[in-house]
N, C-alpha and C positions, 0 to 999 in steps of 0.2 A: 649603227651607222650615223655619221655626222649629218647635221642639217646645214646645208650651204645657203648663203645669201643669194638672192636673185640678181643683185646688181653688184658688179665689181667696183670697188672703191679703192682709194689709196690705202694700203695696209698700214695700220698704226704701228708706231715705234714707241716703246715705253721707256727705253733707257739707251743712252749712248754715253759711255763713261770712258774717258781717256786715262790711261795708266802710263805715266811717263817713266822712262828708264826701266821698263819692264819687258823682258824677253821671255816668251813662252814656247817651250818645245812641244811639237804636235803630239797629241796623245788622245785616245778616246776616254781617258780617265783623268785628264788634267782639269776638267771642269765638271763638277758634280754637286748635288745638293746633299747636305747632311740631314739627319732626322730632327735636328734642332731648328731647321728652316734656314740654314746658312749656305751660301754659295762658297765652295772651296775651289780656289783657282791656284793651280800649281804653276809657278814660274821658275826661272832658272835659279834664282837665289833666294826665293821667299815663297811662302804660301799666303796668299791674300784671302782673308775671310770677310766676305761681304754679306750683310744681312739686309734684305729688303725691308723698308719701313712699314709695309702693310701689316697692321695688327700689332706693331710695337709701340708701346706707350711711354717708354723711358728713353733717356739719352737723346731726346729729340733735337737738342741743340747741336749734336754732333752729326746730324744727317747730311750727307753729301749729295748734292743734286747737280746734274750736268747742265751745260749751257743749252738753254731752250732753243737757241738759234740753229742747233744741229737737228732738231726735231721738225718734221714736216707739219704744215698747218693741218689742223684737225686731228692731230695725234692725241692719244689718251694722256691723262694727267701723268707727268713724268714720275717715274719711280725714284724714291730717295734711298740712300744706302748708308748703313753704319759699317764702319771699316776698321779692321785690325789685321795683324799679320803675324806669322811665325817667320822670323828671319834666320837665315843660314849664315853662320859666321865663317864658313869655309875651313874651319879647323878640323883636323882629322884625328879621331881618337884611336884608330887602329892602323899600325904600320905593318902591312902584310909581309914584307921581306924579313921582318924580325921573327916571324913564325915559320916561314919556309923560304928557301932560296930558289925553289923550282920556278921555271918560267911560267908554268901553268897557274901559279898563284899570283902573278903580277896583275895589278889593277891599273889600267891606263887612266881611269877616271880620277886618280889621285893627282894627275898633273894639273888639271883645272877643275877643282871640286865644285860640284853643283848638285841641285836636287834632281832626282831621277823619277820618283814615283811617290804617290800619296794614297793611303787607304783610310777610309772612314769607318769607324765602329758604329754600331747602332747607338741610339741615344740611351740615356739613363744608366750609363756605366760609371760615371764619376760620383764623387760625394755630392756634387751639385746637380746631379741628374743630367749631365751633359754627355757629349761624345768625346772620343779619344782619336787623335790623328796618329797614324803610323807613317813615318817619313823614311824614305830610302834615298841615300845620296849616291853620287857617281863612284865613290870609293867602296860601294857595296856594304855600307854601314846602315843599320836599322835602329831608329829611335822612336819613342812614343811621346806625344805632347798632349797637354790638356790646359783648359782655361784656369787661371789662378783665382780670380774673383769675379770678373765680368767677361762673359763670352762674347759680348757685342763689341766693345771697344777696348777691353782690358788686355793685359799681357797673357800670353800663352807660354807655359813653361815646360821644359823637358822633364818628363817623369822617369824615364829609364833609358839606358843604353841597352837595347835588346840584344845587340851583337855579343855583348859580354855574357848574357844568359845563354845564348847559343853556344858560345865557346865552352862554358862550363858543362853543358849537356853533352857536347861532342867529345870533350876530353874524357868524360866518364865512360863513354862507349869504347873508344879506341885511343887510349892514351899514347900509343906508340906510333900511330899513323899520322904524322904531322901534316903531310900534304893533303890527305883526304879530309882531315879535320878543318884545315883552312878553307878548302872548297865548300865544305858544309856551312861554314860560318859566313861565307861571302854571299849575301842575299842579292838576288837578281830581280825579283818581282814579288809583289804582295797583293793580297785581296782579303777583305774582311767580310764574313758572312753576316746575314741578317739574324734576327732573333726568331726562333720558331714559336708558333702559337700553340700553347699547351692546353688551352681551354680556359674556362672561367671558374673561379677567379684566377687571373694570371699570376702564378707564383713568381716571386722575385728571384728567379734563378738565372744566372748569367750562362747562356748556352751558345753565344756567338763565338766564332773562332777566327783567328788571323792565320791565314795560310801564307807561308813564306817559301818561295822557290829559291834554289841556290845553284851554284856552279857544279855541284856534284851530281845533279840530276835528280835530287830528292825534294820533297815538300815537307816542311815542318809545320805542325799545328800548335798554335799557342792560344792561351786564354788569359784575359785580363782579370786580375784580382783587385777588386775595389778596395779591400782593406789594406793591402800592401802597396797599392798603386804601381803595380808592375805586372809584366807578362810572365806566365809560367809555361814551360814546354810540356805538351801533352803527348804527341807522337810524331814519328818521322816515317815517311813512306817513300821508297824509291820508285820513280816513274819513268826514267829515261837514263841513257848514258851520255847525254849532252846537257848543256845548260838549260834550265827551265826559264823561259823568257816571258811567259804570259800566264796569268791565272784568272779565273772567273767563276764565281759561285752562282748557282741557280737558287731560286727560292726554296724554302723548306716545304716538303710535303709531309703531312701527318697521316699516314695510312691507317694507323690505329692509335688508341689512347697511349700517351706516354712514350711514343716512339716517333721519331721524325727522320726524314731522309732528304739529302740534297746531293746534287752532282757538282763536282769541281773539275772544270776543264783546265788541263795543264798543257800549254804550248811549249815546245822545245825550240832550240835555236836552229835545228835542221828543218823546221816547218811541220813536224809531226805534232799531233794533238792526242793526248790520252785522257780518259775519263776516270775519275775517282768517285765511287759511291760512298758517301759519308753518312753514317747512321748513328743517332744518339738516342739513348733510352733514359727516361726519367725514373729513377728507382727511389721509392720511399725509404727513409731511414728513421730509426727510432729517435724520439726526443725525450728530454728529461721532464718537461712540464706539460707537454701535450697541448700547449696553447695554439701552436701553429705547426702544420706538417713541414717536415724538412725533406730534402731530396738530394740525391747524389746522381751525377751524370756518368754514364758509361759511353765510350766512344769506340766505334769500329770503322775501319776504312778498308775498302776493297777496290783493287785496280782491275778495270775491265780488260779482258783478254785482247780485244781488237782495238786498234787505234783508229779514230775516225778520220784522220788525215795522215797520209804516209810521209816519209822523209823525202820530200821533193826538192829540198834545198831553197825553197822560196820563203822569205821571212814573213812572219805574221805581224801585221801592223795594228790589228784590233781584234779583241775577243770579248764577247758579251752574250749573256743569256737574255732571251725574251720569255716571259711567263704568261702566255695567253690563258685566260680562264677556261676551265673545263677540259684541258688537255695537258700532255706532258710538255716540259720546257723545250725551247728551240734555241740551239746555239748558233749565233751569228759571228762569223769571223771573216776578216779581210786579209787578202794577200794582194800584192800589186796587180791591179787590173781585173781582179775577180772578187766577188762576194760569195761566200760559201754559207750554206745552211746545213744543219744536222739535227735530227730528232730521233730519240730512242724509240724502238718499236713499242707500240701501245695500241690496245684495242679501242681506246677512246679517241685516238688521233686520226685525222683524215689522211695524213701522209706521214711517212717516217723514212729514215735513211738520210742520204746526202743529196743536196742540190747545189749547183754552181751557176753563177750568172756573170758573164763577161761584160765589162763596162766599156762604154763608148765615151770618148772625150767630148766635153761640152765647151765649145770655144767662147769663153767669156773674157779672156785676157790673153796676153802673150805667154803667160805661164801655165795655161790650162793643160792638164794631162791626166788621163785616166789611170796612170801609173803612180800617182801621188799616194802617200800613206793616208790611212784613215785618221780622221780627227774627231769623230763622234758617231756613236751608234745609239739610236733611241727607238723604243717601241711605243706606238700610239695605240692603246687598246681599243678605243672607240672606232678607229678606222681599220683596225687589224692590219697595220702596216708598220714596217721598219724604215726609218730614215737614217741613211748613212751619209756623212759628210766627209769630203776629202780635203787635204790641206791646200789644194789649189783653189778652193772657194766653191766647188761644185757640190750639189746634193743629189742623192739617188734614193729612190723609193721602191721598196719591195711590197707589193700589194697582196692581199689575201694570204698573209703569212701563215696562219694556222690551218688554212683550207687547201689552197692551191697557189703557192707562191709564184709571182711573176714580176719581172723587173720593168718590162715595157708594156704597160696596159694599153688598151684601145684609146683612141683620141677622145672618146666620150667620157673617160674617167676625169673627174674635176681636178684631181691632184696629180700633176705630171712632174717628173724630175726637172725638166727644163724650166718649168714655172717656179719651182722652189729656188733653183740656182739664180734665176732672174730676179726674184724677190730679194735674195741675199745680196746680189750685186747692186740692186737699187738702193738698199740701205747703205752700202759702202759708198756709192756715188753721192748720196745725200749728206753723209757724215763727213766726207772729205771734200774740201773746197775745190780741189782740182784733181780729177781722176780721168784717165784716158785708158785706151786699150793696153797701153804699156804698163799700167799700174795693176799689180796683182794683190787681191785681198786674201792673203794667206790665212786660212782659218786653222787655228791651232787646237781649238776645243769647241765642241758644240753638244748641247743637250736640250731636251724639251723642258720648258719652264712650267707649263700647266698641264702636261699630259695631252695636249691638243695641238692647236696651230701656232701657239706662241713658243718660240725657241729663244735660247740664249746662246751666244757664241762669242769668242774672242778672235780678233783678226789683227794682223799687222800689215800695213801698206808697204809694198816693196816694188822695186823696179829692177827686174833681172838684167836689163840692158845697161844699167848703170853699175859699173864694176868698182865704184869707190867703196872704201872700207867704212863700215858703220860700227863704231865701238858701242859698248853696252849702254852707256848713258844716253845715246841717241835713239835707242829703240823705244818705240811708242806702241803699246798694244791698246786696242779699243775693245771694251766690253759692251755688248749689244743685247738688248731684249726687244724682240720685234715679232710680229705676226708674219708667217710665211705663206699662208693660203687663206682664202676667204671662207668664212663659215658664219653661221648664225650664232654669235657669241651669247645672245640672251638665252637661247635654248641650251647652249653648252653650260652656262652658269647654273641654270636650274637643274640640269641633269647631274652635274658634278655635286651640287649641294645635296640633292636627294640621295645620291649614292653614299656620300661621306657621313651624313648625319643619320641616315636610315639604316646603314649596314655597318655601323661602328663595331669593330671587334674589340676583344679584350686588349688592354693596353700592352703594346710591345715596346714602349719607350718613346715612340714618335710623338712630338709635341703637337697639340692642336693647331698651332700657328703654322706648322709645316704641312699637316694634313689638309688644311683649308687654303693653302697657298693659291691654287687655281681659282677658287671662288673669290677670295679677297682681292686678287689682282684686278678682276673686272668689275667688282662692286665699288671701286673708288670713284666711279662716275655717278654723280647725283642724278643725272637724267635716266640712267639705267635703273637705279633704285626706284625712281618715280614711276617708271613703266612696269616694273616687275614686283613691286612690294606686295600686292595681294597674293601672288603666287609664291613669293618667298615666305611670307607668313604662313601660308597654307602648308608648305613643306616643313617649316619649323614646328608646327603644331601637330603634325602627323604622329601616330604612335604615341599616345599619351604615356607619360612616365608612371609606371606602376611600382617602381622601386624594386630593390632586391633584398628587402628586409628579411624575408623568410629564409634566405640563403646565406645570410651573414652569420655563420656558425662559429662561435668561440667557446671551446670547452671550458668548463669551470675548473679553477685552480684554487686550492685551499691551503697551500703551503706558505712558507715565508718568502720574502722578496730575495731573489738570488740573481747572480749574474746570468744564469741560463734563462730565468724568467724575462729579464730585460732584453736579452738577445732574441728570444722567440716573440716577445711582445712587439718589438720593432718590426720584425718580419710580418707578423699578422696585421699590424696596423697598415703597413705599406700595401699588403695584398688587398685588404678590404677597402682601402681608400682609393686605390688606383687600378685595381685589377678587374673591374667590371666594365664590359662594353656599353651597358646601358647608361652608366654614369658618365662615361667618356662621351657618349652621344649628347648628353645634357650639357656638358662643358662646351662642346663644339657649337651647339645651338645658341648657348649664351654668348659665345664669342661672336657669332654672326649677327645676332640681334644687336649687340652693343656697337659693332662695326657699322651696321646700317644706320643705326640711330645717329652715329657721329657724322656720317657722310650725307645723310638725307637733308634736303633743304626745307621741305615743307614741315610746319610744326605738327600737323596732324599725323604725318607719317612718322615723325620722330617719336611721338607719343605712343603709337602702335608698337613700334619696336622696343620702346622702354617698358611697356607693359609685358611684352613677351620676355624680355631679359629678366624682369623681376620674377616671372613665373619660373623660368629655368633656374634662376639663382635660388629660389625657395626650395626647389627639388634637390639641388646640390647640397644646400645647407641641411636639409632633413636627412639626407644620406650620411653626411659627415657626422651629424649629431647622433644618429643611430649607431654608427660605427663606434663612436666614443662610449656611448652608454653600454653597448653590448660588451665592450672590453672592460669597462670599469665594473660592470656586474660580474664578469667572469673572474676577476681578481679582487673582488670586494674584501675578501678576508685579508689579503696582503696589504691593500691600501688603508684598511681600517687601523693599521698600526702606525700610520704617519699622519700627523695633523695637516701637513701641507698637501698630501694626496687627497685627504678627505675634503679639504677646502676646495681643491680644484674639482672634485667630483660634485660637490654641492653647487658649485658655480655652473657646471655643465647641466645639472638638473634644472636649475632655474632658467637657463637659456632655452632648454628644450620645452619647458612648460609655459613660458611667458611669451614666446615668439608668436606673432599673429598668424603665421602660416603653419604652426606646429600641427602635425598630423595626430589624430587620436591615438594611433598605435605608438607613436613616439612619446607622447605624454604619459601613456600607460606604463611604458617601460621605464620612464624616468621616475614615476611614482614607486615602481617596484624597487629600483635602485635606492631610492631614498629610504624605503623600509629596511632594506638590507643594511644600510649604513647606520640607521637609527638603532637597530637591534645589536650591532656589533659593539664590543667594549670601546669606550672612548679613549684615545691616546692621551698621554700627558701633554702639558703645554710645550710649545716650541722652546728651543734653547734660549736661555736667559739673555744671551747677547743679542738676539734678534726679536725677542718677544715684545720689546718696547715699540719696535717699528711694525710688527705684525699684529694687528688688533685681534685680541682673543674673541671678539664678537663674531669673527668669521666662522667660528666653530659652533655658533648657536644654531638652533633649528632653522630650517629653510623658510618656515612660515613667518619668521620675523623679517618684515620687509626691508629693514635697514641693515641686516647682517651681512649682506654682500656688497654694500657700498664700499668704494675705494677712496683712498686719500690722494689728493692732487700732489704730484711730486714737487710742484713749485711752491704751493702755499699751504698744504695740508688741509685744504678745503675738501668737502665731500664731493665725490664723483659718482653719481648714481650708475649702477650697473644696468645697462640697457641690454636688450637681446642682441644676438649676433648680427642682426641686419644693420645695426649701427656701425658705420665704418670708423667712427670716431667717438670721442667723449668730451664733455664740457663740464668743468667743475663749477661750484656755486659762485666763484669769483670770475668766471669767464675764460679761464685758461682752456685751450683746445688741445686735445691729444689724439693721436692716431692709435688704433688698436692693432695688435698682432692678429693676423687672419687665421692663425692656427690655434692660439690659446685665448684670444680676446684680451690679453693683458695690455695695459697701457704701455706705449712705446716712449720711454723717457730716455732713450739713448740713440745716438746716430748709427751705432753698430748693428744695423739690421740688414736683411736681404729684401729685395724688391722684385715683384713679379714683372717680367717684361711685357706681359699681355694686358693685365688689368691694373697694374701699379699698386696692388695690395702689398703690404709689408708684413714681414714675419721676423720674430727673433731668430738670431743665429743659434744653432745647436750649441750646447755647452762644450767647453774645451775638453779634449780627450783625457788629460790626466785626472779630471774630476769625475769621470764616469767609470762605471764598471768595465773591466776589460771584456772584449768580445769573446764569446764562447767558441768552441770548435765549430768549424763550418766545412762543408763539402767543397771539393774543387770547383771553383768557378761560380759559387753561389753568392748571394748577397745577404748573408745572415748577420755578420758581425757589425759592431759599431764602426763607423767610418771616420777616418781622419779628416781634419779640416786644414786648409792652408794656414800657414803661420799668421798671415794677415787677418784671418777671421777669428783668431783666438785671443781672448782677453777678458778681464773682469768687466770692462765697460759694456760688454754686450748683454749683461744680465739686466733684468727689470729692476726697478727700485726696491728698496728694502721692505716696503709694506706689502709687496706682492707675495703670494704663497710660493713664489719661485725665487729663492734667496740668492744673494750675491755670493760669489766665491770669496773665501777669506773670512767670512762671518761664521758664527758658531755652528750653523746647520750644515754648511758647505752644500755643494750641488746634490749630494745624496739625499737631501731633505725633500726634494720634489721629483721623485724618480719617474713617475708616470709622465710628467711634463717633459722631462729630458728625453724619454723614449719617443714621445709624440713628436717633438720638434725634430728629432733625428730621423724618424720615419717619414715625415712630410718633407720630402726633398723637392717637391714641386708645389705650385700653388694649388690648394685644394679646391678652388672655385673655377679657374679657367684651365688648369692643367699645364701651364707653361713654366719655363725655367725661372728660377730666382737668380738675381745678380746682386753683387755687393757694390754699391755706388760710392762708398766712402773709403 
């Protein structure tokens, strides 16, 4: 239960951002958060991608901040935003009359093309560990989009015309039924599932699905292929004889190992709702090198016999699942004037079946009506309540959702629907200079920002009594982040922090900057850090890190280096670096400690958080080094045939043995690896074309203190190789260089990627043509080598010639440093804070 403040004060507003010439159609899914921590706002002709600046350390010069005069006195420090967008050029790729002359195939949306729906994939799907957007336009065409270089402020490009893939699949089924095929290809609604949690370490298997409803009354399931950068059709299921108008996924339930289940609610144009039970099974499959287990997914879909809502002819305006802990999921759906609930029969649930609640009009403006369509459905777990907003600007609250739902609680309940609507209206009055009863704050989209009292929504001021025409350029939408009810924010921050860092699960792809969003929002206030820092530090230091060293199992491989070895090595490195909940927890603790150190004002408080950050950083570094040493030991026979691989292995050994925080177990395994390399036959010298720039001294025994020194790319002076805790390096002549956070190589090129959370830099993975081709992979998994955007490929991204990672075009080519190639490719996120990389050049 939430802890409410004793004294009512003016509720804080964090953001009031005006978006000129932006029109937003009302929808419960037009405003939502991605797992990369970005707000996705669907408008009529574009998708606006807004990233709050909390926790972001790059592109600070591009931060947009609203006019502070629109914020009330005493409001929290205003949020800044990084902004980019996906523009819709209104061109149509498919002319449906060319495929069928039947009236049923006509798409009226082609007269004024606009965007109709957006669905967000889980994170960690693209080559840059980001998410993919599925866009549906009014001509019933479906496309997918992804960031090219910079997901914060850069361009998002179209990856595939999915409608063409649907056309290919439907033509193969019924090549003679033109009308039916056209209706199958005309997509009407979309929804992307989350990733199931398979256990630890989390295997890099892509198990999310994009469900696409169509005019033929069926639902098609597709899965994104990271290697091919496109969707592949999995299955199609018939659910109705009418258009499928709404889709919503529940969270995945894992009733047994390697099997997960989820429910997909399918709403039809006649008002009926059917439930599909989707089951996936993770089946092991044999591998050639046995370095990393591989899996294939089997998918089964079952249509429930009974529909939870009959064909009453009333349109569905909102459909969404709530997933209360400890019980089965609850479906919340809205029809004009009524909020409906449904829960499947379950022994663990306090209630099941259907519930319906009639809405009463809240008179806030001349346009108030309980018959308005829904514009947002949010579940607040700490209060066990669902908040539903309508497009007339009103809010409704269903209390005790998981136990005994009620729409109109007793007056003693601190959170009342009228109070939330009044708070929203108050924000509208403050933000608009002149607002009266005749002005309507039409809310087009609303969602919870922090899982608690802080919400975000978009509204457009309108005056229904004014019948003058307003063209698109005169529409102004306002994006708001504000608190809707009073609660003890200090206790909320501490509770959220303890839950997130104390119960971190194996990585599902969500970035720490997204998981910690509720905490970072409220810790921007220095006064709050001053009050809470002892309790914050206590939470951060709970559950001391014991590591997962004993469970990092990498089978020994004694063969030659092959394409299959590289493929499985990349998969294993990704799994062990990012697949453990304990190391994810350390990354989040490190993020919070650095954030509090930045915003704290007192020097002693800053030092306490700096000490905590160094501790968590040392734990993370030890884990990363242990992963590298275990993998190098497992394939020591293969790397002993390459001078460049041996050089990197010796470099890793020195870092593991000389670091001040090196654990005894880590140093012991490093010594074991050194013994393995010393007993192996020494390879011949590197290719003659690069041996002049690659000192042969690097192949000398590790005991030689100068054998690992590097040469300055500017003056050829000596750069002493320090341990990995050094973020940079200085040569004897004073030239300063940054180091790659993945390999620790000197960064003598601007073609690098930068972490958005901690600003660490890493070399880009090598170009695709210079790498071994990816091996065979199961449908939807992440086994193969991934492509890079053309802007990220080039010889300039390689380290200087003296590095054991040679340039392309020189004698050794990229194949000379195979382990480094695979390591860079496997490390798609920052190994220290776990956030996304972006390319800033």
